[in-house]
BADREN-485638 format. One record per residue: residue in one letter; x, y, z of N, C-alpha, C, CB in turn. Coordinates in steps of 0.001 Angstrom, whole numbers, padded with zeros to 6 digits, always signed. Each point is the difference from the previous one (the first is absolute). Glycine has a CB too. Layout:
! BADREN-485638
AXYZXYZXYZXYZ;...
END
This chain:
! BADREN-485638
X-040409+054578+011013-000225+001423+000036+001307+000667+000442-002494-000305+000511;X+003115+001140-001357+001267+000630+000372-000192+001045+001100+000839-000399-002325;X+000113+000443+003219-000023+000974+001086+001301+000797-000009-001508-001497+001381;X+001440+002704-000837+001200+000821+000130-000087+000787+001300+000252+000170-002522;X+000916+000251+002991+000080+000781+001231+000214+001451-000375+000927-001962+001306;X-001707+002849-000710+000096+001437-000257+000399+000690+001297-001750-000113-001850;X+002880+000831+001824+000425+000767+001168-000917+001207+000168+002399-000759-000305;X-002770+001036+001537-000874+001125+000306+000762+001048+000804-002010-001522-000031;X+001580+002787-000048+000638+001033+000826-000091-000373+001480-000568+001754-001727;X+001584-001435+002469+000010-000300+001432+000577-001369+000324-001969+001459+000221;X+002452-002185-001234+000652-001265+000265-000879-001226-000107+001455+001265+001430;X-002741-001107-001685-000876-001158-000140+000075-000575-001402-001512+000951+001735;X+000731-001999-001964-000064-000575-001337-001376-000607-000213+002484-000455+000007;X-002812+000230-001271-001259-000644-000363+000326-001134-000960-001338+002156+000318;X+000553-003222-000243+000131-001104-000942-001180+000105-000955+001220-001510+001688;X-000907+001682-002977-001024+000186-001012-000051-001229-000891+000316+002501+000060;X-001499-003068-000211-000175-001184-000829-001119+000246-000996+000818-001491+001860;X-000704+000868-003016-001065+000144-000979+000320-000753-001271-000562+002213+000962;X-000454-002385-001794+000173-000672-001279+000468+000989-001047-001769-001664+000603;X+002533+001194-001551+000384+000816-001127+000951+001132+000342-002153-000580-000968;X+002932+000433+002006+000949+001037+000366+001021+000179-001122-000317-000526+002456;X+000589+001762-002808+001011+000262-001025+001260+000551+000657-001796+000440-001727;X+002177-001090+002813+001181+000385+000755+001226-000020-000895-001026-000906+002097;X+001696+002025-002243+001200+000061-000814+001196-000503+000802-000951+001937-001305;X+001900-002582+000627+001179-000488+000695+001016+001121+000246-000371-002246-001043;X+001216+002052+002032+001123+000902+000260+000865+000062-001255-000025-000535+002495;X+000454+001738-002889+000802+000154-001212+001387-000612+000141-001261+002076-000496;X+001695-002340+001723+001332-000552+000217+000005-001519+000122+000597+002121+001113;X-001547-002682-000356+000067-001436+000282-001210-000800-000466+001381+000598+001923;X-002473+000063-002257-001182-000710-000476-000986-000423+001072+001409-000763-001806;X-001067+000970+003082-000959-000321+001065-001124+001034-000002+001828-001077+001395;X-002950+000807-000738-001080+000991+000058+000490+001307+000622-001684-001859+000180;X+001254+002965-000728+000450+001290+000517-000826+000420+001211+000744+000651-002304;X-000144+000148+003156-000700+000598+001140+000153+001511-000018+000377-002082+001345;X+000466+002590-002235+000339+001425-000036+000051+000462-001448+001307-000188+002161;X-001729+001433-002393+000172+000643-001296+001010+001126+000169-002371-000590-000730;X+003273+000733-000228+001050+001017+000067-000612+001406+000029+001577-001547-001229;X-001098+002366+002146-000500+001369+000180+000889+001051-000657-001019-000742+002131;X+001980+000319-002942+000904+000962-000635-000807+000936-000895+001911-001667+000072;X-001707+002993+000079-000782+000949-000799+000409-000016-001481-000248+001428+002047;X-000743-001492-002911+000207+000032-001447-001070+000894-000623+001024-002336+000010;X-000852+002648-001274-001030+000705-000769-000683-001033-000889+001296+002220+000031;X-002605-002240-000038-000759-000905-000859-001057+000828-000714+000406-002003+001535;X-000314+002031-002835-000903+000821-000811+000029+001459+000439-001457-001998-000356;X+002662+002476+000708+000176+001382+000406-000454+000320+001409-000260+000544-002340;X-000176-001545+003094-000495+000228+001366+000914-000696+001004-002375+000184-000851;X+002429+000348+002068+000774-000639+001061-000636-001340+000357+000722+002256+000894;X+000111-003276-000759-000469-001343+000337+001120-000708+000757-001540-000099-002044;X+001351-001188+002306+001055-000818+000596+000273-001186-000917-000670+000704+002350;X+001843-001291-002206+000444-001099-000848-000982-001179+000042+002374+000717+000387;X-002753-001134+000804-000954-001101+000220+000497-001377-000437-001764+001674-000286;X+003089-001871+000153+000497-001353-000263-000312-000871+001205+001848+000875-001508;X-002370-002078+001303-000308-000878+001130+001276-000624+000579-002254-000480-001015;X+002375+000500+002334+001165-000555+000706-000461-000779+001222+001446+001904-000803;X-000722-002959+001120-000217-000675+001278+000766+000798+001066-000290-002319-001117;X+000058+002034+002367+000659+000744+001088+001519-000133-000084-002014-000369+001458;X+002495-000795-001853+001446-000228-000062+000662+000865-001074-000374-002343+000801;X-000335+002659-001868+000595+000727-001113-000517+001428-000132+000265-002169-001143;X-000757+002722+002230-000379+001406+000042+000901+000686+001028-002428-000507-000670;X+002719+001773+000453+000869+000747+000903-000833+001099+000658+002069-000498-001419;X-002182+000443+002754-000721+001032+000739+000864+001261+000039-001221-001745+001408;X+000723+002839-001961+000771+001239-000034-000555+001049+000956+000583-000493-002365;X-001797+000296+002832-000641+000908+000952-001221-000737+000537+000824+002127-001207;X-001492-001524+002175-001204-000635+000537-001027-000119-001122+000445+000932+002329;X-000893-002153-002598-000993-000297-001043+000469+000353-001406-001744+000385+001696;X+003049-000333-001924+000549+000249-001333+001030-001078-000295-000395+002507+000191;X+000140-003278-001243+000885-001092-000394+000332+000134-001479-000980-001514+001776;X+002220+001154-002138+000431+000016-001394+000354-001413-000440+000851+002364+000246;X-001039-002641-001532+000522-001238-000571+001527+000106+000015-002080-000354-001483;X+002769-000751+001283+001459+000011+000066+000617+000941-001033-000078-002345+000834;X-000469+002381-002040+000555+000863-001041-000097+001474+000381-000620-001716-001704;X-000518+002136+002239-000156+001403+000368+000743+000337+001289-002215+000000-001139;X+002343-000969+002047+000794+000233+001207+001453+000239-000374-001568-001430+001349;X+002065+000652-002309+001380+000199-000454+000127+001353-000710+000312-002510-000237;X-001257+002845-000621+000015+001267-000714-000010+001193+000976-001195-001113-001928;X+000450+000981+003012-000135+001079+000987+001135-000008+001033-002478-000109-000317;X+003382-000863+000232+001100-000082+000953-000410-000483+001370+001052+001803-001239;X-002110-002605+001303-000522-000493+001270+000496-001394+000365-001988+001389-000408;X+002810-002006-000460+000564-001314+000300+001409+000175+000567-001386-001075-001840;X+001701+000239+002819+001360+000041+000538+000976-000477-001068-000855-000394+002352;X+002042+001020-002430+000970-000408-001030+000533-001400+000211+000619+002364-000245;
END
């Protein structure tokens, strides 16, 4: 039964287990993702977020509870040169 760790507000975490999990891999390394990219995009003419799956190592924290994938962090100038 696959399990994953989910970060919770306030610094806690939960371990979620179940059958048939369709956990998407990190777009950079292929490990299970823990974060979805929060970069603002338009989808079908509506405001949305990128939602690329990222592991903690390959996500960039840009604000409290706001993380970008590496591509959007670079696009937004949030990566150190």
